[in-house]
N, CA, C and O atoms as a GROMACS GRO file, in nm:
protein
  488
    1UNK      N    1  -5.418   4.128  -1.736
    1UNK     CA    2  -5.366   4.041  -1.794
    1UNK      C    3  -5.392   3.862  -1.882
    1UNK      O    4  -5.434   3.777  -1.804
    2UNK      N    5  -5.381   3.840  -1.947
    2UNK     CA    6  -5.500   3.721  -1.968
    2UNK      C    7  -5.305   3.540  -1.902
    2UNK      O    8  -5.184   3.529  -1.919
    3UNK      N    9  -5.383   3.485  -1.856
    3UNK     CA   10  -5.284   3.358  -1.831
    3UNK      C   11  -5.315   3.278  -1.786
    3UNK      O   12  -5.413   3.284  -1.712
    4UNK      N   13  -5.239   3.145  -1.811
    4UNK     CA   14  -5.304   3.071  -1.809
    4UNK      C   15  -5.290   2.955  -1.645
    4UNK      O   16  -5.179   2.900  -1.644
    5UNK      N   17  -5.355   2.926  -1.555
    5UNK     CA   18  -5.390   2.931  -1.438
    5UNK      C   19  -5.322   2.804  -1.400
    5UNK      O   20  -5.226   2.800  -1.323
    6UNK      N   21  -5.381   2.696  -1.462
    6UNK     CA   22  -5.410   2.542  -1.389
    6UNK      C   23  -5.323   2.452  -1.515
    6UNK      O   24  -5.315   2.488  -1.633
    7UNK      N   25  -5.251   2.307  -1.447
    7UNK     CA   26  -5.289   2.263  -1.693
    7UNK      C   27  -5.338   2.173  -1.612
    7UNK      O   28  -5.306   2.166  -1.494
    8UNK      N   29  -5.433   2.083  -1.676
    8UNK     CA   30  -5.528   2.006  -1.696
    8UNK      C   31  -5.453   1.827  -1.745
    8UNK      O   32  -5.432   1.805  -1.864
    9UNK      N   33  -5.435   1.765  -1.684
    9UNK     CA   34  -5.452   1.623  -1.723
    9UNK      C   35  -5.537   1.552  -1.735
    9UNK      O   36  -5.597   1.589  -1.634
   10UNK      N   37  -5.606   1.466  -1.780
   10UNK     CA   38  -5.737   1.378  -1.809
   10UNK      C   39  -5.719   1.282  -1.821
   10UNK      O   40  -5.715   1.247  -1.938
   11UNK      N   41  -5.693   1.157  -1.697
   11UNK     CA   42  -5.620   1.010  -1.731
   11UNK      C   43  -5.749   0.900  -1.639
   11UNK      O   44  -5.816   0.918  -1.537
   12UNK      N   45  -5.738   0.804  -1.723
   12UNK     CA   46  -5.829   0.672  -1.660
   12UNK      C   47  -5.789   0.632  -1.606
   12UNK      O   48  -5.879   0.589  -1.534
   13UNK      N   49  -5.689   0.593  -1.563
   13UNK     CA   50  -5.644   0.501  -1.451
   13UNK      C   51  -5.551   0.582  -1.346
   13UNK      O   52  -5.432   0.601  -1.368
   14UNK      N   53  -5.600   0.617  -1.259
   14UNK     CA   54  -5.468   0.710  -1.086
   14UNK      C   55  -5.373   0.654  -1.099
   14UNK      O   56  -5.271   0.699  -1.152
   15UNK      N   57  -5.388   0.532  -1.048
   15UNK     CA   58  -5.269   0.432  -1.028
   15UNK      C   59  -5.132   0.460  -1.152
   15UNK      O   60  -5.032   0.436  -1.085
   16UNK      N   61  -5.091   0.494  -1.276
   16UNK     CA   62  -5.051   0.420  -1.333
   16UNK      C   63  -5.061   0.561  -1.375
   16UNK      O   64  -4.945   0.597  -1.390
   17UNK      N   65  -5.116   0.628  -1.392
   17UNK     CA   66  -5.063   0.769  -1.406
   17UNK      C   67  -4.986   0.810  -1.336
   17UNK      O   68  -4.882   0.866  -1.371
   18UNK      N   69  -5.039   0.780  -1.176
   18UNK     CA   70  -4.920   0.865  -1.106
   18UNK      C   71  -4.759   0.807  -1.172
   18UNK      O   72  -4.665   0.855  -1.236
   19UNK      N   73  -4.788   0.710  -1.128
   19UNK     CA   74  -4.615   0.608  -1.200
   19UNK      C   75  -4.556   0.624  -1.297
   19UNK      O   76  -4.443   0.592  -1.332
   20UNK      N   77  -4.683   0.704  -1.367
   20UNK     CA   78  -4.562   0.792  -1.514
   20UNK      C   79  -4.572   0.929  -1.494
   20UNK      O   80  -4.522   1.001  -1.581
   21UNK      N   81  -4.619   0.977  -1.408
   21UNK     CA   82  -4.534   1.116  -1.386
   21UNK      C   83  -4.467   1.135  -1.282
   21UNK      O   84  -4.376   1.218  -1.291
   22UNK      N   85  -4.485   1.077  -1.173
   22UNK     CA   86  -4.361   1.056  -1.079
   22UNK      C   87  -4.245   0.983  -1.035
   22UNK      O   88  -4.147   1.020  -0.971
   23UNK      N   89  -4.276   0.868  -1.084
   23UNK     CA   90  -4.168   0.757  -1.127
   23UNK      C   91  -4.101   0.722  -1.218
   23UNK      O   92  -4.036   0.617  -1.210
   24UNK      N   93  -4.099   0.788  -1.311
   24UNK     CA   94  -4.086   0.756  -1.466
   24UNK      C   95  -4.022   0.919  -1.495
   24UNK      O   96  -3.902   0.944  -1.505
   25UNK      N   97  -4.122   1.008  -1.503
   25UNK     CA   98  -4.032   1.147  -1.546
   25UNK      C   99  -4.014   1.229  -1.390
   25UNK      O  100  -3.953   1.336  -1.398
   26UNK      N  101  -4.058   1.192  -1.258
   26UNK     CA  102  -3.940   1.281  -1.176
   26UNK      C  103  -4.112   1.389  -1.147
   26UNK      O  104  -4.068   1.503  -1.131
   27UNK      N  105  -4.232   1.397  -1.139
   27UNK     CA  106  -4.291   1.500  -1.033
   27UNK      C  107  -4.283   1.418  -0.908
   27UNK      O  108  -4.232   1.309  -0.880
   28UNK      N  109  -4.369   1.534  -0.824
   28UNK     CA  110  -4.393   1.450  -0.720
   28UNK      C  111  -4.520   1.544  -0.651
   28UNK      O  112  -4.540   1.666  -0.646
   29UNK      N  113  -4.613   1.391  -0.587
   29UNK     CA  114  -4.683   1.446  -0.588
   29UNK      C  115  -4.736   1.554  -0.412
   29UNK      O  116  -4.713   1.535  -0.293
   30UNK      N  117  -4.803   1.651  -0.482
   30UNK     CA  118  -4.881   1.774  -0.413
   30UNK      C  119  -5.042   1.773  -0.332
   30UNK      O  120  -5.081   1.874  -0.273
   31UNK      N  121  -5.105   1.678  -0.337
   31UNK     CA  122  -5.191   1.746  -0.266
   31UNK      C  123  -5.260   1.650  -0.296
   31UNK      O  124  -5.183   1.590  -0.370
   32UNK      N  125  -5.365   1.581  -0.291
   32UNK     CA  126  -5.509   1.487  -0.277
   32UNK      C  127  -5.612   1.532  -0.331
   32UNK      O  128  -5.625   1.643  -0.280
   33UNK      N  129  -5.716   1.512  -0.420
   33UNK     CA  130  -5.876   1.622  -0.358
   33UNK      C  131  -5.951   1.478  -0.393
   33UNK      O  132  -5.928   1.363  -0.431
   34UNK      N  133  -6.040   1.554  -0.358
   34UNK     CA  134  -6.189   1.414  -0.422
   34UNK      C  135  -6.154   1.248  -0.368
   34UNK      O  136  -6.177   1.150  -0.439
   35UNK      N  137  -6.107   1.242  -0.258
   35UNK     CA  138  -6.062   1.065  -0.280
   35UNK      C  139  -5.956   1.013  -0.331
   35UNK      O  140  -5.921   0.896  -0.346
   36UNK      N  141  -5.905   1.120  -0.359
   36UNK     CA  142  -5.801   1.116  -0.493
   36UNK      C  143  -5.814   1.133  -0.632
   36UNK      O  144  -5.714   1.127  -0.704
   37UNK      N  145  -5.952   1.159  -0.686
   37UNK     CA  146  -6.005   1.206  -0.769
   37UNK      C  147  -5.918   1.249  -0.854
   37UNK      O  148  -5.888   1.190  -0.958
   38UNK      N  149  -5.863   1.371  -0.811
   38UNK     CA  150  -5.783   1.481  -0.852
   38UNK      C  151  -5.655   1.473  -0.776
   38UNK      O  152  -5.654   1.421  -0.664
   39UNK      N  153  -5.551   1.519  -0.828
   39UNK     CA  154  -5.409   1.492  -0.814
   39UNK      C  155  -5.341   1.574  -0.792
   39UNK      O  156  -5.265   1.543  -0.884
   40UNK      N  157  -5.270   1.703  -0.728
   40UNK     CA  158  -5.182   1.829  -0.772
   40UNK      C  159  -5.031   1.795  -0.791
   40UNK      O  160  -4.987   1.787  -0.676
   41UNK      N  161  -4.951   1.776  -0.860
   41UNK     CA  162  -4.794   1.719  -0.884
   41UNK      C  163  -4.763   1.935  -0.854
   41UNK      O  164  -4.830   2.034  -0.884
   42UNK      N  165  -4.631   1.916  -0.783
   42UNK     CA  166  -4.568   2.013  -0.755
   42UNK      C  167  -4.504   2.042  -0.885
   42UNK      O  168  -4.490   1.957  -0.973
   43UNK      N  169  -4.453   2.204  -0.895
   43UNK     CA  170  -4.375   2.192  -1.045
   43UNK      C  171  -4.370   2.379  -1.009
   43UNK      O  172  -4.420   2.472  -0.945
   44UNK      N  173  -4.276   2.341  -1.099
   44UNK     CA  174  -4.201   2.481  -1.098
   44UNK      C  175  -4.336   2.608  -1.140
   44UNK      O  176  -4.370   2.689  -1.053
   45UNK      N  177  -4.415   2.608  -1.309
   45UNK     CA  178  -4.499   2.720  -1.328
   45UNK      C  179  -4.631   2.715  -1.264
   45UNK      O  180  -4.663   2.726  -1.146
   46UNK      N  181  -4.730   2.688  -1.416
   46UNK     CA  182  -4.870   2.646  -1.348
   46UNK      C  183  -4.848   2.517  -1.225
   46UNK      O  184  -4.737   2.472  -1.195
   47UNK      N  185  -4.972   2.474  -1.169
   47UNK     CA  186  -5.046   2.408  -1.082
   47UNK      C  187  -5.024   2.262  -1.221
   47UNK      O  188  -5.023   2.307  -1.336
   48UNK      N  189  -5.014   2.161  -1.212
   48UNK     CA  190  -4.999   2.021  -1.264
   48UNK      C  191  -5.134   1.993  -1.213
   48UNK      O  192  -5.140   2.002  -1.090
   49UNK      N  193  -5.249   1.960  -1.273
   49UNK     CA  194  -5.328   1.808  -1.197
   49UNK      C  195  -5.404   1.702  -1.244
   49UNK      O  196  -5.513   1.725  -1.297
   50UNK      N  197  -5.351   1.555  -1.230
   50UNK     CA  198  -5.436   1.448  -1.275
   50UNK      C  199  -5.567   1.461  -1.251
   50UNK      O  200  -5.597   1.488  -1.135
   51UNK      N  201  -5.654   1.448  -1.332
   51UNK     CA  202  -5.813   1.438  -1.295
   51UNK      C  203  -5.843   1.294  -1.358
   51UNK      O  204  -5.825   1.256  -1.474
   52UNK      N  205  -5.887   1.235  -1.264
   52UNK     CA  206  -5.950   1.102  -1.285
   52UNK      C  207  -6.069   1.108  -1.393
   52UNK      O  208  -6.187   1.136  -1.370
   53UNK      N  209  -6.002   1.070  -1.533
   53UNK     CA  210  -6.206   1.055  -1.564
   53UNK      C  211  -6.205   0.877  -1.597
   53UNK      O  212  -6.123   0.785  -1.599
   54UNK      N  213  -6.409   0.908  -1.632
   54UNK     CA  214  -6.378   0.816  -1.704
   54UNK      C  215  -6.384   0.694  -1.817
   54UNK      O  216  -6.391   0.572  -1.809
   55UNK      N  217  -6.378   0.774  -1.910
   55UNK     CA  218  -6.341   0.789  -2.052
   55UNK      C  219  -6.247   0.796  -2.149
   55UNK      O  220  -6.297   0.882  -2.222
   56UNK      N  221  -6.146   0.764  -2.198
   56UNK     CA  222  -6.000   0.776  -2.294
   56UNK      C  223  -6.092   0.777  -2.438
   56UNK      O  224  -6.175   0.710  -2.499
   57UNK      N  225  -5.994   0.935  -2.446
   57UNK     CA  226  -5.978   0.960  -2.574
   57UNK      C  227  -5.925   0.858  -2.634
   57UNK      O  228  -5.886   0.768  -2.560
   58UNK      N  229  -5.905   0.836  -2.795
   58UNK     CA  230  -5.774   0.822  -2.901
   58UNK      C  231  -5.748   0.940  -2.932
   58UNK      O  232  -5.853   1.005  -2.937
   59UNK      N  233  -5.656   1.000  -2.957
   59UNK     CA  234  -5.562   1.108  -3.002
   59UNK      C  235  -5.459   1.061  -3.104
   59UNK      O  236  -5.367   0.985  -3.077
   60UNK      N  237  -5.487   1.123  -3.243
   60UNK     CA  238  -5.403   1.093  -3.312
   60UNK      C  239  -5.275   1.198  -3.328
   60UNK      O  240  -5.305   1.312  -3.360
   61UNK      N  241  -5.123   1.163  -3.305
   61UNK     CA  242  -5.058   1.300  -3.364
   61UNK      C  243  -4.934   1.237  -3.446
   61UNK      O  244  -4.933   1.117  -3.472
   62UNK      N  245  -4.855   1.301  -3.476
   62UNK     CA  246  -4.924   1.454  -3.496
   62UNK      C  247  -5.043   1.455  -3.585
   62UNK      O  248  -5.129   1.373  -3.616
   63UNK      N  249  -5.008   1.618  -3.622
   63UNK     CA  250  -5.076   1.689  -3.779
   63UNK      C  251  -5.231   1.701  -3.748
   63UNK      O  252  -5.302   1.744  -3.838
   64UNK      N  253  -5.291   1.664  -3.623
   64UNK     CA  254  -5.426   1.709  -3.520
   64UNK      C  255  -5.416   1.808  -3.429
   64UNK      O  256  -5.315   1.833  -3.363
   65UNK      N  257  -5.523   1.869  -3.423
   65UNK     CA  258  -5.579   1.979  -3.364
   65UNK      C  259  -5.567   1.917  -3.183
   65UNK      O  260  -5.636   1.817  -3.162
   66UNK      N  261  -5.502   1.961  -3.087
   66UNK     CA  262  -5.492   1.944  -2.966
   66UNK      C  263  -5.417   1.981  -2.851
   66UNK      O  264  -5.342   2.058  -2.911
   67UNK      N  265  -5.381   1.987  -2.743
   67UNK     CA  266  -5.326   1.998  -2.681
   67UNK      C  267  -5.207   1.926  -2.679
   67UNK      O  268  -5.218   1.806  -2.705
   68UNK      N  269  -5.078   1.975  -2.649
   68UNK     CA  270  -4.967   1.876  -2.613
   68UNK      C  271  -4.899   1.948  -2.482
   68UNK      O  272  -4.897   2.065  -2.444
   69UNK      N  273  -4.833   1.800  -2.417
   69UNK     CA  274  -4.746   1.954  -2.275
   69UNK      C  275  -4.586   1.914  -2.354
   69UNK      O  276  -4.545   1.828  -2.431
   70UNK      N  277  -4.545   2.000  -2.304
   70UNK     CA  278  -4.394   2.006  -2.317
   70UNK      C  279  -4.325   2.018  -2.190
   70UNK      O  280  -4.344   2.109  -2.110
   71UNK      N  281  -4.194   1.864  -2.162
   71UNK     CA  282  -4.104   1.860  -2.103
   71UNK      C  283  -3.971   1.885  -2.110
   71UNK      O  284  -3.888   1.798  -2.082
   72UNK      N  285  -3.927   2.052  -2.161
   72UNK     CA  286  -3.807   2.074  -2.099
   72UNK      C  287  -3.680   1.952  -2.127
   72UNK      O  288  -3.741   1.848  -2.152
   73UNK      N  289  -3.568   1.933  -2.131
   73UNK     CA  290  -3.456   1.925  -2.128
   73UNK      C  291  -3.333   1.995  -2.146
   73UNK      O  292  -3.356   2.102  -2.202
   74UNK      N  293  -3.224   1.980  -2.124
   74UNK     CA  294  -3.047   2.035  -2.158
   74UNK      C  295  -2.997   1.925  -2.255
   74UNK      O  296  -2.917   1.955  -2.344
   75UNK      N  297  -3.038   1.809  -2.240
   75UNK     CA  298  -3.007   1.656  -2.341
   75UNK      C  299  -3.062   1.597  -2.376
   75UNK      O  300  -3.058   1.480  -2.337
   76UNK      N  301  -3.156   1.641  -2.482
   76UNK     CA  302  -3.276   1.479  -2.501
   76UNK      C  303  -3.265   1.338  -2.522
   76UNK      O  304  -3.344   1.244  -2.515
   77UNK      N  305  -3.088   1.357  -2.561
   77UNK     CA  306  -3.030   1.225  -2.581
   77UNK      C  307  -3.017   1.115  -2.509
   77UNK      O  308  -3.030   0.997  -2.544
   78UNK      N  309  -2.977   1.182  -2.355
   78UNK     CA  310  -2.944   1.121  -2.298
   78UNK      C  311  -3.068   1.095  -2.182
   78UNK      O  312  -3.085   1.004  -2.101
   79UNK      N  313  -3.159   1.243  -2.216
   79UNK     CA  314  -3.292   1.270  -2.136
   79UNK      C  315  -3.420   1.107  -2.169
   79UNK      O  316  -3.510   1.060  -2.098
   80UNK      N  317  -3.385   1.080  -2.259
   80UNK     CA  318  -3.434   1.040  -2.360
   80UNK      C  319  -3.426   0.850  -2.351
   80UNK      O  320  -3.526   0.777  -2.358
   81UNK      N  321  -3.307   0.810  -2.338
   81UNK     CA  322  -3.183   0.699  -2.272
   81UNK      C  323  -3.300   0.726  -2.141
   81UNK      O  324  -3.422   0.741  -2.156
   82UNK      N  325  -3.232   0.728  -2.030
   82UNK     CA  326  -3.266   0.765  -1.894
   82UNK      C  327  -3.440   0.700  -1.894
   82UNK      O  328  -3.485   0.592  -1.856
   83UNK      N  329  -3.508   0.827  -1.958
   83UNK     CA  330  -3.679   0.768  -1.950
   83UNK      C  331  -3.681   0.596  -2.030
   83UNK      O  332  -3.739   0.503  -1.973
   84UNK      N  333  -3.613   0.575  -2.160
   84UNK     CA  334  -3.671   0.445  -2.179
   84UNK      C  335  -3.644   0.364  -2.098
   84UNK      O  336  -3.735   0.289  -2.063
   85UNK      N  337  -3.510   0.346  -2.036
   85UNK     CA  338  -3.498   0.242  -1.896
   85UNK      C  339  -3.580   0.196  -1.835
   85UNK      O  340  -3.589   0.084  -1.784
   86UNK      N  341  -3.696   0.341  -1.838
   86UNK     CA  342  -3.781   0.355  -1.704
   86UNK      C  343  -3.922   0.280  -1.762
   86UNK      O  344  -4.020   0.268  -1.689
   87UNK      N  345  -3.921   0.244  -1.870
   87UNK     CA  346  -4.038   0.238  -1.969
   87UNK      C  347  -4.114   0.304  -2.051
   87UNK      O  348  -4.229   0.276  -2.085
   88UNK      N  349  -4.023   0.428  -2.097
   88UNK     CA  350  -4.151   0.509  -2.149
   88UNK      C  351  -4.076   0.467  -2.256
   88UNK      O  352  -3.961   0.427  -2.275
   89UNK      N  353  -4.241   0.504  -2.366
   89UNK     CA  354  -4.270   0.463  -2.443
   89UNK      C  355  -4.248   0.548  -2.583
   89UNK      O  356  -4.356   0.579  -2.633
   90UNK      N  357  -4.166   0.580  -2.636
   90UNK     CA  358  -4.166   0.717  -2.736
   90UNK      C  359  -4.236   0.685  -2.843
   90UNK      O  360  -4.272   0.571  -2.874
   91UNK      N  361  -4.262   0.811  -2.915
   91UNK     CA  362  -4.332   0.778  -3.068
   91UNK      C  363  -4.240   0.805  -3.192
   91UNK      O  364  -4.274   0.794  -3.309
   92UNK      N  365  -4.086   0.851  -3.134
   92UNK     CA  366  -4.043   0.859  -3.245
   92UNK      C  367  -3.899   0.780  -3.192
   92UNK      O  368  -3.890   0.767  -3.070
   93UNK      N  369  -3.765   0.717  -3.291
   93UNK     CA  370  -3.675   0.608  -3.221
   93UNK      C  371  -3.532   0.675  -3.133
   93UNK      O  372  -3.459   0.638  -3.041
   94UNK      N  373  -3.547   0.838  -3.258
   94UNK     CA  374  -3.419   0.940  -3.187
   94UNK      C  375  -3.555   1.069  -3.242
   94UNK      O  376  -3.669   1.083  -3.285
   95UNK      N  377  -3.392   1.161  -3.183
   95UNK     CA  378  -3.481   1.280  -3.132
   95UNK      C  379  -3.490   1.346  -3.327
   95UNK      O  380  -3.440   1.315  -3.435
   96UNK      N  381  -3.580   1.442  -3.278
   96UNK     CA  382  -3.653   1.497  -3.462
   96UNK      C  383  -3.644   1.567  -3.459
   96UNK      O  384  -3.707   1.624  -3.370
   97UNK      N  385  -3.525   1.684  -3.578
   97UNK     CA  386  -3.534   1.855  -3.557
   97UNK      C  387  -3.654   1.899  -3.552
   97UNK      O  388  -3.746   1.818  -3.554
   98UNK      N  389  -3.676   2.011  -3.547
   98UNK     CA  390  -3.740   2.125  -3.552
   98UNK      C  391  -3.711   2.232  -3.556
   98UNK      O  392  -3.589   2.234  -3.538
   99UNK      N  393  -3.766   2.384  -3.577
   99UNK     CA  394  -3.740   2.524  -3.598
   99UNK      C  395  -3.662   2.508  -3.480
   99UNK      O  396  -3.539   2.513  -3.493
  100UNK      N  397  -3.730   2.482  -3.321
  100UNK     CA  398  -3.600   2.570  -3.270
  100UNK      C  399  -3.514   2.486  -3.197
  100UNK      O  400  -3.442   2.557  -3.126
  101UNK      N  401  -3.480   2.318  -3.176
  101UNK     CA  402  -3.427   2.285  -3.145
  101UNK      C  403  -3.506   2.105  -3.207
  101UNK      O  404  -3.560   2.057  -3.307
  102UNK      N  405  -3.453   2.056  -3.040
  102UNK     CA  406  -3.513   1.920  -3.099
  102UNK      C  407  -3.580   1.837  -3.009
  102UNK      O  408  -3.532   1.825  -2.897
  103UNK      N  409  -3.716   1.759  -3.048
  103UNK     CA  410  -3.813   1.678  -2.969
  103UNK      C  411  -3.822   1.547  -3.053
  103UNK      O  412  -3.788   1.511  -3.166
  104UNK      N  413  -3.905   1.474  -2.910
  104UNK     CA  414  -3.947   1.339  -2.897
  104UNK      C  415  -4.047   1.338  -2.820
  104UNK      O  416  -4.047   1.369  -2.700
  105UNK      N  417  -4.153   1.295  -2.896
  105UNK     CA  418  -4.301   1.220  -2.849
  105UNK      C  419  -4.285   1.139  -2.809
  105UNK      O  420  -4.195   1.059  -2.834
  106UNK      N  421  -4.426   1.126  -2.678
  106UNK     CA  422  -4.476   1.038  -2.578
  106UNK      C  423  -4.590   1.005  -2.564
  106UNK      O  424  -4.672   1.086  -2.606
  107UNK      N  425  -4.630   0.905  -2.515
  107UNK     CA  426  -4.758   0.948  -2.487
  107UNK      C  427  -4.780   0.842  -2.328
  107UNK      O  428  -4.736   0.727  -2.322
  108UNK      N  429  -4.887   0.941  -2.159
  108UNK     CA  430  -4.862   0.852  -2.067
  108UNK      C  431  -4.951   0.758  -2.109
  108UNK      O  432  -4.991   0.733  -2.222
  109UNK      N  433  -4.988   0.690  -1.968
  109UNK     CA  434  -5.111   0.531  -2.021
  109UNK      C  435  -5.194   0.588  -2.014
  109UNK      O  436  -5.273   0.528  -1.941
  110UNK      N  437  -5.236   0.682  -2.048
  110UNK     CA  438  -5.379   0.743  -2.090
  110UNK      C  439  -5.409   0.776  -2.190
  110UNK      O  440  -5.522   0.821  -2.208
  111UNK      N  441  -5.312   0.766  -2.295
  111UNK     CA  442  -5.255   0.820  -2.400
  111UNK      C  443  -5.236   0.930  -2.439
  111UNK      O  444  -5.211   0.941  -2.559
  112UNK      N  445  -5.241   1.059  -2.349
  112UNK     CA  446  -5.244   1.211  -2.404
  112UNK      C  447  -5.047   1.174  -2.409
  112UNK      O  448  -4.973   1.095  -2.350
  113UNK      N  449  -5.027   1.290  -2.524
  113UNK     CA  450  -4.872   1.344  -2.585
  113UNK      C  451  -4.815   1.411  -2.525
  113UNK      O  452  -4.866   1.505  -2.464
  114UNK      N  453  -4.713   1.389  -2.526
  114UNK     CA  454  -4.644   1.491  -2.443
  114UNK      C  455  -4.522   1.478  -2.518
  114UNK      O  456  -4.493   1.381  -2.588
  115UNK      N  457  -4.398   1.656  -2.485
  115UNK     CA  458  -4.317   1.587  -2.603
  115UNK      C  459  -4.187   1.642  -2.539
  115UNK      O  460  -4.192   1.758  -2.498
  116UNK      N  461  -4.102   1.592  -2.529
  116UNK     CA  462  -3.917   1.565  -2.497
  116UNK      C  463  -3.876   1.728  -2.620
  116UNK      O  464  -3.875   1.732  -2.742
  117UNK      N  465  -3.846   1.844  -2.511
  117UNK     CA  466  -3.761   1.929  -2.592
  117UNK      C  467  -3.633   1.962  -2.571
  117UNK      O  468  -3.585   1.957  -2.458
  118UNK      N  469  -3.573   1.993  -2.663
  118UNK     CA  470  -3.417   2.062  -2.639
  118UNK      C  471  -3.431   2.196  -2.699
  118UNK      O  472  -3.399   2.177  -2.816
  119UNK      N  473  -3.457   2.302  -2.686
  119UNK     CA  474  -3.421   2.402  -2.739
  119UNK      C  475  -3.302   2.462  -2.816
  119UNK      O  476  -3.222   2.488  -2.727
  120UNK      N  477  -3.263   2.488  -2.901
  120UNK     CA  478  -3.169   2.524  -2.918
  120UNK      C  479  -3.107   2.673  -2.875
  120UNK      O  480  -3.172   2.778  -2.872
  121UNK      N  481  -2.890   2.650  -2.826
  121UNK     CA  482  -2.913   2.766  -2.769
  121UNK      C  483  -2.796   2.843  -2.805
  121UNK      O  484  -2.678   2.825  -2.776
  122UNK      N  485  -2.865   2.952  -2.887
  122UNK     CA  486  -2.793   3.022  -2.966
  122UNK      C  487  -2.709   3.167  -2.876
  122UNK      O  488  -2.635   3.244  -2.938
   0.00000   0.00000   0.00000
């Protein structure tokens, strides 16, 4: 069976990435490899790694092909408000409706797009 075994996030500044993913989003550092060039985060699903790269990409969102990571919440209004107080910058002022619920896009310090998602409960 085919399955994803790891989620890799390329970052141009490991310190800023760790501040964003750990202090703001609430992940925890699990392990460091290669003198801290790769950091694995604790995650309930597939392993998530931050990997240091030299150059930052310009990511156009939305409407361009790309991989976007989603972070699920049960209350998008409350969670987005809490993240804003921690300095997370969203690309939308308020949740946007989509066919499965609501979404608010944000960028990490390296420009990677993540979506805060609240799915409809039927």
